[in-house]
N, C-alpha and C positions, 0 to 999 in steps of 0.2 A: 221460705223461707230459710232467712238468710243464716249462717254459720257459720260464728267461730270460734278457732284454736287456737289454745295461747302454751306455751310452755315456758316453766320456770325454772331454772338450774336444768336443762335439758332441751336438744332437739327436737321437735317433733318429727316425725319422717311422714313421707309420702301415701307409706302404706297404712300407718295409724288414721291418717285422714279419710282415703277410700274405706278404710272401716267404717269410721263413726257415719261417713256419708250415705254408706248401705244402710241404715240404720235412719235414718232419719224421717223414709216414709212412715214409720208407725209411730210415730211423738206427731206428724201432721194427721193420721186420724184421729187421733187421741184430743191433738190442741190445735183445733181450724182455724183460731184467730191467733195464734200463733206469733210473734212476730222473728225473733231470733232466739237461735240455740248458740250460747255458750259454751263451751267447753274447755278446763284450765286441767295442765295436767303439772303436778309440781312433784319434782322428785328433792325428797328428803336429804340432805349432804351430810346431815347428824343423825341420822334415825337409827337406836340403836338391836331394833332388827329389821330383819330382812323383810319380812311379809309387810311391814309399813313403810319400806322405803319411798314407793311412788302413792301417789294421792290425783283421782279423777275428779272432778267436779260437774257435773253438770247442769245448766240452769236454761229453764226454759223464760221468755220473756215475752211477754205482751201487755193489755189492759191490764192492770192489777197487779196483785203481786205476782212476783216470780215465785215461780217452782223448782224446788234444789233439789240433788241430790247428791251425795260422797261416798267416795271407797279408798281404799287400802288396798295393795296385794301387794305384790311381788315384780311384778309388772305391769306395764300401764294398759293392757289388752285386757287382762283379767279383771283391775280396778276396773276399766271403762264397763264390761258386761255386769258387774256388782252393784255399779253406780246404777246405769240404764235398766236395769231391770229394776229398782227399789224407781227410779223415775218414772216408767209406764206404770206404777201400781198408783202413783199419789197420782197420776193425771187420769186414771181410770175415776178414782176416788173424785177427782173434781167432777169428771165427765158424768158420773152418777148423781152427782149433787146437781146439774144442771137438768136433769130430765124434770119432767111435767106427768105422774101420775095421772093424769085424768082422762083417760083414754085418749090420749097424744103424748109423743115423741119429741116436744119443740126442745130445742136447748135453750138456756138464756144467753146470754153476755157472758166473757169471762171474766170479768172483773163483778159483776156478782153472785157466778159459781166458785170465786175463790176471795169474797169477801169473807165468809166466816175464816179461812185460814190463819194461823199469827203469823204477823211478819217476824221477818231474820231477826234475832238481837243483834246490833250493830256494836254489841261490848263482850258477847261469848263468841270465841272462834267458834267457825262451823263444826268442826268435829267434834267437839265437845260436847257441842248440842245434838249432834247425831248422834255419839255414845247416849245420851240422857234420854234419846227416842228409841232407840234399841232397845235400851232397859226396861222402857215403859210398855213397850207391845211386847218383850216376852216375860213380863209380870200380868200383862193380859190374858195373854195367850194360856201361862198356865191358871188364872184363876177361872177360864172360860169350862164352862161346863163340858161332861164326858161325850165322847160320840154318838150320836142314836145307834150304830150299828151295833147289834147282837151279835155273837157266834154264840152257841148253843153245842156242844159234845150231850152225847146217845153211848150207850153201851149195852150191847147184844149180846145174848148166849152165843155162843161160837159152835151150835151144832152142824155137825157134816152132814151136806146134805149134796143131791145129785144135780147138775144142771136144769134137768126136765122138770124135780121138785120145786126148785128155785122158781122157775118160772112160774108153777102153780102157786104158791106162795106171792110172788108179785101181783099176778092178778087175784089173789083173795084179797089182799089187802086193798089195791084198790090204786097204786104207788106205780110210777113210770118207771122206776128204777127198784130193783133189791139186792141189798148185801149180805154175801152169803161164805160159809167156809164150806169154798171145794172140795168134797170127797175123793177125788181122782188125783186133786194134785195135792191134798191137807193145805192150802192158801186160801186167803183172803180173796174176793171175785165180786163182781156187781154185774150182774143183769140186768137190760133194760131194752124197754119196748122200743123198736123201729116204727116203720112204716107197713100197712096189712097187717100180715100174721110173720112178721118177721122181727127177730128179736135180737141181740144180742149180748158178745161174753166178754168184756176186761179185766184184766189178770196183773199183776206184777209181778218180773224176770229178772233179778239181777244181772242175771246172765245175756238179756236180749240186749243188742246194740241198738235197734229201731224198731218203730213198731209194724207188727207183722201179723197176718191171719192164717192161726195154726190149724184150725179146724171149721168145715161147715155140714152141717148135717140135719136133717131132719127130727121134728118131736117126737119123741120115745122111738127110736130108729135102732135104737141099742135095746130097747126089751122086745120088740119085734121080728130083731132077729134071732136072738133069745129062741125066741118061743117059736120060731118056724126051725130052727137048728135041735129040738127037743120034738121036733111034731111027728 
């Protein structure tokens, strides 16, 4: 695919050309029949704000309407990245329209896939058209339904108990873990089931700088030792 880079009110450096050339492969994957990639870098000499001083416009030209994206930023590399991300998203949408959803994934021609895209206006400047599209997308996102992800918070009585009692409670309720108040530390802890007859305890300590294992023992070992001492 041919790539043309032009600059207005500035000189396009070789570094920028190399940077843009590295991105061409992604475009070719999404637009397999694209013939030319036009990149136009414009420096607005009368821009009031520095964040809109440089404009990068990227156009994929092939059979059918061109697919374009534009962005403004303080430097041309940042503007290119923003415009490039917008362009990839529009190319993905065009590619999805080409797919046939009847057991096959055979793509149609670019002209057919892009036939539903509205042609660019010849009277409205591209940056004005881009602002309108962004406003419409933002409004659509606000009107979208809430996320299906649900987060539920539960509160349980903080009854102090030993680690061994927490293991028993966990097995009784049939859960793979159990949150309890450790009577040895006075802090919340979690007991969880590992492999076989092995269990683990997780607790938090603000004075601990890294993860460490502080104890390894057998079930009810403390009670057995106490019973043996009094026997």
